C-alpha positions in Angstrom: 58.3 32.6 -107.9 57.7 31.1 -104.4 56.1 27.6 -104.3 52.8 27.5 -102.5 53.0 24.9 -99.8 49.9 23.2 -98.4 48.8 23.8 -94.9 50.6 21.6 -92.5 48.0 19.1 -91.2 50.1 17.3 -88.6 47.8 18.4 -85.8 49.7 17.1 -82.8 52.9 18.6 -84.0 51.3 22.0 -84.7 49.6 22.0 -81.3 52.9 21.1 -79.6 54.8 23.8 -81.4 52.1 26.4 -80.8 52.0 25.5 -77.1 55.8 25.8 -76.8 56.0 29.1 -78.6 53.0 30.6 -76.8 54.4 29.5 -73.4 57.8 31.0 -74.2 56.3 34.3 -75.4 53.9 34.5 -72.4 56.7 33.7 -70.0 58.9 36.5 -71.4 56.0 38.9 -71.4 55.0 38.1 -67.8 58.6 38.2 -66.5 59.1 41.6 -68.1 55.8 43.1 -67.1 55.0 41.5 -63.7 58.2 39.6 -62.7 56.2 36.4 -62.6 56.7 33.2 -64.6 53.8 31.6 -66.5 53.7 28.7 -63.9 53.5 31.2 -61.1 50.8 33.1 -63.0 48.8 29.9 -63.4 49.1 29.2 -59.7 48.0 32.8 -58.9 44.9 32.3 -61.1 44.1 29.0 -59.4 44.6 30.4 -55.9 42.5 33.5 -56.6 39.6 31.1 -56.9 40.8 28.5 -54.3 42.7 30.4 -51.8 43.8 28.2 -48.9 43.6 25.0 -50.9 45.8 22.0 -50.3 49.0 21.9 -52.3 47.8 18.6 -53.7 44.7 20.4 -55.0 46.8 23.1 -56.5 49.0 20.4 -58.2 45.9 18.7 -59.6 44.5 22.1 -60.8 47.7 22.9 -62.6 48.3 19.3 -63.8 51.6 19.1 -62.0 53.2 16.3 -59.9 54.0 16.7 -56.2 57.6 17.5 -56.6 56.9 20.2 -59.2 54.3 21.8 -57.0 56.6 21.7 -54.0 59.3 23.6 -56.0 56.8 26.0 -57.4 55.3 26.7 -54.0 58.8 27.2 -52.5 59.7 29.8 -55.2 56.4 31.6 -54.8 56.8 31.7 -51.0 60.3 33.1 -51.4 59.0 35.7 -53.7 56.3 36.7 -51.1 53.4 35.6 -53.3 52.0 32.9 -51.0 52.4 31.5 -47.5 52.1 27.9 -46.8 50.4 26.8 -43.6 49.9 23.3 -42.1 46.5 21.9 -42.7 44.5 21.7 -39.4 42.8 18.4 -40.5 46.0 16.7 -41.6 49.3 17.8 -40.1 51.2 16.3 -43.1 49.4 18.4 -45.7 50.0 22.1 -46.5 47.6 24.8 -47.6 48.6 27.7 -49.9 47.3 31.2 -49.2 47.8 34.3 -51.3 49.6 37.2 -49.8 48.7 40.8 -50.6 51.7 40.8 -53.0 50.2 37.6 -54.6 46.9 39.3 -55.1 48.5 42.4 -56.6 50.6 40.1 -58.9 47.5 38.2 -59.9 46.0 41.5 -61.1 49.2 42.4 -63.0 49.2 38.9 -64.7 45.5 39.3 -65.6 46.2 42.6 -67.3 49.3 41.3 -69.2 47.4 38.2 -70.4 44.5 40.3 -71.6 46.8 42.1 -74.0 48.6 38.8 -74.9 45.2 37.2 -75.7 44.3 40.2 -77.9 47.5 39.8 -79.8 46.8 36.1 -80.4 43.2 36.8 -81.5 44.3 39.5 -83.9 43.3 38.8 -87.5 40.6 36.3 -86.6 36.8 37.0 -86.6 34.8 36.3 -83.4 33.2 33.4 -85.2 36.6 31.9 -86.0 37.8 32.4 -82.4 34.7 30.6 -81.2 35.7 27.6 -83.2 39.2 27.8 -81.8 37.9 28.0 -78.2 35.5 25.1 -78.7 38.3 23.0 -80.3 40.8 23.7 -77.5 38.2 23.2 -74.8 37.3 19.8 -76.3 41.0 18.8 -76.4 41.6 20.0 -72.8 38.7 17.9 -71.5 39.6 14.7 -73.3 40.3 12.0 -70.7 43.8 10.7 -70.4 44.4 7.2 -71.5 
């Protein structure tokens, strides 16, 4: 007979493990269905609402440092998803603009993630998911120390 184990209540550990597993699964799914990484997908979502933003704004929106955003933008530009243009107000700054391929890839990512979200929500009631959403939104908005 199997021994019933109590629910693991190490919240930080569970959140970390869940995030890592979800990220890996989502990355595989997006690479397979849209040839886009999760990081590129996140940038496409941000740029779909803030097209032409400064790279520093994109970095802040994705919670990445400057070197990470430079590498991401370089990979996305090579893939034809964005173009970078010098900022007219500040010659040192760059702006990121979606290309037509970037817009089409954003739509493919949206569709893939719609299905992924449905898989994650499977087995939970709408009321339970509302608690999960409220919990995660609260954690996401907690100020950093």
